[in-house]
C-alpha positions in Angstrom: 0.0 0.0 0.0 1.3 3.4 -0.9 0.5 5.0 2.4 2.1 2.4 4.7 5.1 4.7 5.2 2.8 7.2 6.9 1.8 4.7 9.6 3.3 4.6 13.0 5.0 1.3 13.9 3.3 -0.7 16.7 5.3 -0.2 19.9 7.0 2.8 18.4 6.3 4.9 21.4 3.9 7.4 19.8 0.2 7.3 20.7 0.9 4.4 23.0 -0.1 5.2 26.5 0.5 3.2 29.7 -2.4 2.4 31.9 -3.1 0.3 35.0 -5.4 -2.7 34.3 -8.5 -3.4 36.3 -8.9 -7.1 35.6 -6.7 -9.0 33.1 -6.4 -7.7 29.6 -5.5 -10.0 26.6 -3.2 -8.8 23.9 -4.9 -7.0 21.0 -8.2 -6.7 22.9 -10.3 -3.5 23.1 -10.3 -1.7 26.4 -12.5 1.0 28.1 -11.3 3.8 30.3 -12.8 3.7 33.8 -13.7 6.7 35.9 -10.6 6.1 38.1 -8.2 6.2 35.1 -7.7 2.4 34.9 -8.6 0.3 31.9 -10.8 -2.8 31.6 -11.1 -5.2 28.7 -14.5 -4.9 26.9 -16.8 -7.7 27.8 -20.2 -8.9 28.7 -21.7 -10.2 32.0 -25.0 -11.9 32.8 -27.6 -9.9 34.7 -30.2 -12.1 36.5 -33.9 -11.5 36.4 -35.6 -9.9 39.4 -39.0 -8.9 40.7 -39.1 -5.6 42.6 -41.1 -5.0 45.7 -44.7 -3.9 45.0 -45.1 -0.2 45.8 -48.2 1.8 46.5 -48.9 4.9 44.4 -52.4 5.5 45.9 -53.7 4.4 49.3 -57.3 5.0 48.1 -59.6 2.6 46.4 -58.7 3.2 42.8 -60.5 2.1 39.6 -59.0 2.4 36.1 -55.2 3.0 36.0 -52.4 3.2 33.4 -48.7 3.7 33.4 -46.2 5.1 30.9 -42.4 5.8 30.9 -40.8 9.3 30.4 -37.6 8.6 28.5 -36.5 12.3 28.9 -36.7 12.4 32.7 -36.3 8.7 33.4 -39.6 8.6 35.4 -42.9 6.9 35.1 -46.3 8.5 35.3 -49.3 6.6 36.6 -52.8 8.0 35.8 -55.8 6.6 37.7 -59.3 7.4 38.8 -59.6 7.5 42.6 -62.8 5.8 43.7 -62.3 7.2 47.2 -62.4 10.7 45.8 -65.5 10.6 43.6 -63.4 8.8 40.9 -61.6 12.0 40.1 -58.6 11.7 37.8 -55.1 11.8 39.3 -51.5 11.3 38.1 -48.4 10.6 40.1 -44.7 10.6 39.2 -42.7 7.5 40.0 -38.9 7.4 40.4 -37.0 4.1 39.8 -33.9 3.0 41.7 -32.8 -0.6 41.0 -36.2 -2.4 41.0 -37.8 -0.1 43.6 -40.3 2.7 42.9 -40.9 5.8 45.0 -43.6 8.4 44.3 -44.2 12.1 44.4 -47.5 13.6 45.5 -50.5 12.7 43.3 -52.0 15.6 41.4 -55.6 15.9 40.2 -55.9 16.4 36.5 -59.7 16.2 36.3 -62.0 17.9 38.9 -64.9 16.1 37.3 -65.9 12.5 37.7 -64.4 9.9 35.4 -66.1 6.8 34.3 -65.8 3.5 36.3 -62.9 1.1 36.0 -64.3 -0.6 32.9 -64.1 2.7 31.0 -60.4 2.7 31.2 -57.9 5.6 31.4 -55.2 5.5 28.7 -51.8 7.1 28.7 -48.9 7.3 26.3 -45.7 9.4 26.1 -44.6 11.6 23.2 -40.8 11.4 23.4 -40.4 14.1 20.8 -42.4 16.7 22.7 -41.5 15.3 26.2 -45.1 15.1 27.2 -47.7 12.5 28.1 -51.2 12.4 26.8 -53.9 11.0 29.1 -57.3 10.0 27.6 -60.4 9.3 29.6 -64.2 9.5 29.7 -65.6 12.5 31.6 -68.9 11.7 33.1 -69.4 15.3 34.3 -69.4 16.4 30.6 -72.0 14.0 29.2 -69.5 11.1 29.3 -67.6 12.6 26.4 -64.1 11.5 25.5 -61.4 14.0 26.7 -57.6 14.2 26.6 -55.0 16.2 28.5 -51.2 16.7 28.3 -49.0 16.1 31.3 -45.4 17.2 31.9 -43.0 15.9 34.5 -40.6 18.2 36.4 -38.6 16.5 39.1 -41.1 14.5 41.1 -44.1 16.7 40.2 -46.5 16.7 37.2 -48.4 19.6 35.6 -51.1 19.6 33.1 -52.3 21.5 30.1 -56.0 22.2 29.4 -58.3 19.3 29.0 -59.7 19.1 25.5 -62.7 17.1 24.2 -61.6 14.8 21.3 -65.2 13.7 20.6 -68.6 15.1 21.7 -69.9 11.5 22.1 -70.1 9.0 24.9 -66.8 7.0 24.8 -65.6 3.8 26.3 -62.3 1.8 26.5 -60.3 4.8 25.3 -56.5 4.2 24.8 -53.6 5.9 23.0 -50.2 5.3 21.5 -47.4 7.4 20.1 -46.5 7.4 16.4 -42.8 8.5 16.5 -42.5 9.0 12.7 -45.3 11.4 12.4 -44.9 12.8 15.9 -48.6 12.3 16.5 -50.7 10.5 19.2 -53.3 8.0 18.0 -56.5 7.7 20.2 -58.7 4.7 19.8 -62.1 4.2 21.5 -65.5 2.7 21.4 -68.2 5.2 20.5 -71.1 4.4 22.7 -73.2 7.1 20.9 -72.9 5.0 17.8 -73.6 1.5 19.1 -70.0 1.1 20.5 -68.4 1.1 17.1 -64.7 1.5 16.9 -63.3 5.0 16.1 -59.9 6.6 16.1 -58.6 10.2 16.0 -55.1 11.7 15.6 -53.9 14.2 18.2 -51.1 16.8 17.9 -49.3 18.4 20.8 -48.5 22.1 20.6 -47.0 23.4 23.8 -49.3 22.0 26.4 -52.3 22.0 24.2 -53.9 19.3 22.0 -55.6 19.6 18.6 -57.4 16.8 16.8 -58.1 15.6 13.3 -61.4 14.2 12.2 -63.0 11.1 13.9 -62.6 8.0 11.6 -64.6 4.9 11.9 -63.0 1.4 11.5 -65.3 -1.1 13.1 -69.2 -1.3 13.0 -69.6 -3.8 15.8 -69.1 -3.0 19.4 -65.3 -2.7 19.9 -64.2 -4.1 23.2 -60.9 -3.3 24.8 -59.1 -1.8 21.8 -55.3 -1.8 22.2 -53.2 0.5 19.9 -49.6 -0.6 19.2 -47.1 1.3 17.1 -45.0 -0.8 14.7 -41.9 1.4 14.2 -40.6 -0.9 11.4 -43.8 -0.7 9.3 -44.6 2.9 10.5 -48.1 1.7 11.3 -50.4 1.7 14.3 -52.3 -1.6 14.8 -55.5 -1.9 16.8 -56.3 -5.2 18.5 -59.9 -5.6 19.8 -62.8 -8.0 20.5 -65.3 -7.5 17.6 -68.8 -7.6 19.1 -70.2 -7.5 15.6 -68.4 -10.7 14.5 -69.0 -13.3 17.3 -66.7 -11.4 19.6 -63.7 -12.7 17.6 -60.2 -11.3 18.3 -59.6 -8.9 15.5 -56.8 -6.5 14.3 -56.7 -3.7 11.9 -53.7 -1.6 10.6 -53.9 2.2 10.7 -51.9 4.7 8.7 -51.3 8.2 10.0 -50.7 11.2 7.8 -50.5 14.4 9.8 -53.9 14.6 11.5 -55.6 12.1 9.2 -55.9 8.3 9.7 -56.9 5.5 7.3 -57.3 1.8 7.7 -56.6 -1.5 6.0 -59.0 -4.5 6.2 -59.8 -6.1 9.6 -58.1 -9.5 10.2 -59.3 -12.1 12.7 -56.5 -13.4 14.8 -58.7 -15.7 17.0 -61.9 -17.3 15.7 -63.4 -17.3 19.1 -64.4 -14.8 21.8 -61.3 -13.0 23.3 -61.1 -11.1 26.5 -58.7 -8.4 27.7 -56.3 -8.5 24.8 -52.9 -6.8 25.1 -50.0 -6.3 22.7 -46.5 -5.1 22.4 -44.1 -4.5 19.4 -40.9 -6.6 19.3 -38.4 -4.3 17.7 -35.7 -7.0 17.3 -37.9 -9.3 15.2 -40.3 -6.6 13.9 -43.3 -8.5 15.1 -46.2 -7.7 17.4 -47.0 -10.1 20.3 -50.7 -10.3 21.2 -51.9 -11.7 24.5 -55.5 -12.6 25.3 -57.9 -14.9 27.0 -59.2 -17.5 24.5 -62.8 -18.1 25.5 -63.0 -20.8 22.8 -60.4 -22.7 24.7 -61.6 -22.6 28.3 -60.4 -19.0 28.7 -56.7 -20.0 28.6 -54.1 -17.3 28.5 -52.9 -17.3 24.9 -50.5 -15.3 22.7 -49.9 -15.0 19.0 -47.4 -13.3 16.7 -48.5 -10.7 14.2 -46.6 -9.4 11.2 -47.4 -6.1 9.5 -47.0 -5.8 5.7 -48.3 -2.7 4.1 -51.8 -2.0 5.4 -52.4 -5.6 6.4 -51.4 -7.9 9.2 -51.0 -11.7 9.3 -50.6 -14.1 12.2 -48.8 -17.2 13.2 -50.3 -20.0 15.3 -51.7 -19.3 18.8 -49.8 -20.7 21.7 -51.1 -21.2 25.3 -49.0 -19.7 28.1 -51.5 -20.2 31.0 -53.7 -23.3 31.1 -56.2 -21.9 33.6 -59.3 -20.0 32.7 -58.3 -16.3 32.4 -61.6 -14.9 31.2 -61.8 -12.6 34.2 -58.1 -11.8 34.1 -56.7 -8.4 33.1 -53.6 -8.4 30.9 -50.8 -6.0 30.1 -47.7 -6.3 28.1 -44.5 -4.5 27.1 -41.4 -5.5 25.1 -38.1 -5.5 27.0 -35.6 -4.3 24.3 -32.5 -5.3 26.4 -33.7 -8.8 27.1 -35.4 -9.3 23.7 -38.6 -10.6 25.3 -42.2 -9.5 25.6 -43.3 -9.5 29.2 -47.0 -10.3 29.7 -48.5 -9.6 33.1 -51.9 -10.9 34.1 -54.1 -11.5 37.2 -57.7 -11.6 38.2 -60.3 -13.3 40.4 -58.7 -16.8 40.1 -55.1 -15.9 39.2 -52.6 -14.0 41.3 -50.5 -11.3 39.8 -48.3 -13.2 37.4 -46.0 -12.6 34.5 -44.4 -14.7 31.7 -41.7 -13.8 29.1 -42.5 -14.6 25.5 -39.7 -15.1 22.9 -40.4 -14.8 19.2 -38.9 -17.1 16.6 -40.2 -16.5 13.2 -44.0 -16.5 13.8 -43.8 -18.8 16.8 -43.6 -18.2 20.5 -42.0 -19.9 23.4 -42.6 -18.9 27.1 -40.7 -18.8 30.3 -42.2 -20.3 33.5 -44.8 -18.1 35.2 -43.6 -15.9 38.1 -45.9 -14.4 40.7 -45.4 -10.8 41.6 -48.5 -10.2 43.7 -49.8 -13.0 45.8 -52.0 -11.0 48.2 -55.5 -11.3 46.9 -55.4 -10.7 43.1 -55.0 -7.9 40.7 -57.6 -6.4 38.4 -58.4 -3.3 36.4 -54.9 -3.4 34.9 -54.2 -1.4 31.8 -53.8 -3.2 28.5 -50.2 -1.9 28.0 -47.4 -1.9 30.5 -44.4 0.5 30.5 -40.8 -0.1 29.4 -38.0 1.7 31.2 -35.3 1.9 28.5 -32.8 3.3 31.0 -33.0 0.6 33.7 -34.3 -2.1 31.3 -37.4 -2.8 33.3 -41.0 -3.5 32.5 -43.5 -1.8 34.9 -47.0 -2.9 35.7 -49.6 -0.8 37.5 -52.7 -2.4 38.9 -55.4 -2.3 41.5 -54.7 -4.7 44.3 -58.2 -6.0 44.7 -57.9 -7.3 48.3 -57.7 -3.8 49.6 -58.3 -1.7 46.4 -55.1 0.3 46.6 -53.1 1.4 43.5 -49.9 -0.5 43.2 -47.0 -0.9 40.8 -44.1 -3.2 40.4 -40.9 -3.3 38.3 -39.9 -6.5 36.5 -36.3 -7.1 35.4 -35.8 -9.8 32.8 -32.4 -11.6 32.6 -30.1 -10.1 30.0 -26.5 -9.8 29.0 -24.8 -6.6 29.9 -21.7 -5.0 28.4 -19.3 -2.5 29.9 -18.9 -0.8 26.5 -20.6 2.6 25.8 -20.6 4.9 22.9 -17.8 7.0 24.5 -15.6 4.9 26.9 -13.5 2.9 24.3 -9.9 4.1 24.7 -7.9 1.7 22.5 -6.4 -1.8 21.9 -3.9 -3.6 24.2 -0.4 -3.7 22.7 0.3 -6.7 24.9 -1.3 -8.8 27.6 -1.6 -7.0 31.0 -2.2 -8.7 34.3 -4.7 -7.3 36.8 -3.3 -4.2 38.6 -0.2 -4.2 36.4 0.7 -1.4 34.0 0.7 -2.0 30.3 0.7 -0.3 26.9 -2.5 0.6 25.0 -2.7 1.7 21.4 -4.9 4.8 21.3 -6.2 7.0 18.5 -3.4 7.9 16.1 -1.6 4.6 16.6 -1.7 1.2 14.9 -2.2 -2.2 16.5 -0.7 -5.3 15.0 -1.9 -7.9 17.5 -5.0 -8.9 15.4 -5.6 -11.9 13.1 -7.6 -12.8 10.0 -8.5 -9.2 9.2 -9.8 -8.2 5.7 -7.6 -5.5 4.3 -9.4 -2.3 3.6 -12.4 -3.1 5.9 -13.5 -1.0 8.8 -13.5 -2.7 12.2 -15.7 -2.1 15.2 -15.6 -3.1 18.9 -18.3 -5.7 19.6 -20.1 -5.7 23.0 -18.4 -9.0 23.9 -15.0 -7.6 23.4 -14.3 -9.1 19.9 -13.3 -7.1 16.9 -15.4 -7.4 13.8 -16.7 -5.5 10.7 -20.3 -5.3 12.1 -21.4 -1.9 13.4 -23.5 -2.9 16.4 -25.1 -0.7 19.1 -23.2 1.1 20.5 -21.4 1.7 17.2 -17.7 2.1 18.2 -15.3 2.2 15.3 -11.7 1.2 15.9 -10.2 1.9 12.4 -9.3 0.2 9.2 -7.4 -3.0 8.5 -4.2 -2.4 6.6 -2.9 -5.9 6.9 -4.3 -9.2 8.1 -3.0 -8.4 11.6 -2.9 -4.6 11.7 -5.6 -2.0 12.3 -4.9 1.7 11.5 -6.5 3.7 14.4 -6.0 7.0 12.7 -9.7 7.5 12.0 -12.2 6.6 14.6 -15.2 8.5 13.2 
């Protein structure tokens, strides 16, 4: 190569820095710089699963409740109707430490009376605007559907002005965030029109909401509609029980364009009555996992994989995860990105608070053994969608602990593999092996390292999370440099 004369020789004393090792370091391996100035070889370690201690966000007798995660402030917000206070609407900020949750002071967002627990409060977080949207039925204003923005500051929450999204009686309202269009999608049953399924798009401006036109997608009574955003297909999918078609489990794909929404054709995912369906998007496999009680199979807890293509969705084969009747069981689900699993929580009159982890393979599912997270009495009136804490890699369930009626929440950590590599802590490649606590030489930026093997000349190489060196740019994407021989990497350009 014509430019080899410009390269620094390995071990030549320039751009080679001596560091003390924390742990043993093998020759040629990538290392990170620790806060105390030592270096550690890049690697992975196993983190075990854990169930946090159930924490109480409301001592009163609550009804409907829902939880969402604020990725800007690393907090959760729980919205609920307080039956001990005329079912007024409240929200409270939760702070996560480990698998524990502590709360600020609940703040009322609706001085009017909300519908009962079956009417459902919905909540979602717009990560672009840094605000939540809470949707609910307001029985003090003719049971019309309303929405309000919420903003977290520290451990407090403030609200915008409540706005009516439809001047009709609503039921089962819920919402999700379309990150591509920066819009919130609200789905609901319109009880002024025989419970038919409707949806509307909401836009956040400051702390205010504006809405597009109401669009109809289902003539039959639409029970428990769950909206899930598929970020791969850039579509929102509604899953619901179709009262106009034998109560079959049904799905429909929605497309958002500014404040407009349109739909594909409805698709049946279970040719039997379903109850309390929930769903979550698996971003690793670009699939949606749907959980529900299959009333055609003794009410067993069941799940199925959905794949969005264009404006349609297809499904794999249903799989049972709980062989006990779950018809009266509430379900909620969220996808744990770090663990690569969908966590489904459920509980009811004959089932304690329980969760399982679902793993997708193609269009099939496998499940972990069930784990109980609430054995005192049972849970009910849980939301359809749980929250995922992308900072602490936790799934969070909120629920009404029915033995005493209090509002509770719990953090679930799935087992995963952790790495010590971040986007900024890579410092270089070891020029030679270094023993723990010993001092050794590290090739840093502007140097070359000739302790590699089987490199492809001219290819860019990256640090992998397990400490290997490869041409794959993973997350975090940390570039080392370019191979100039089969054993040498030029570390002149790390961008």
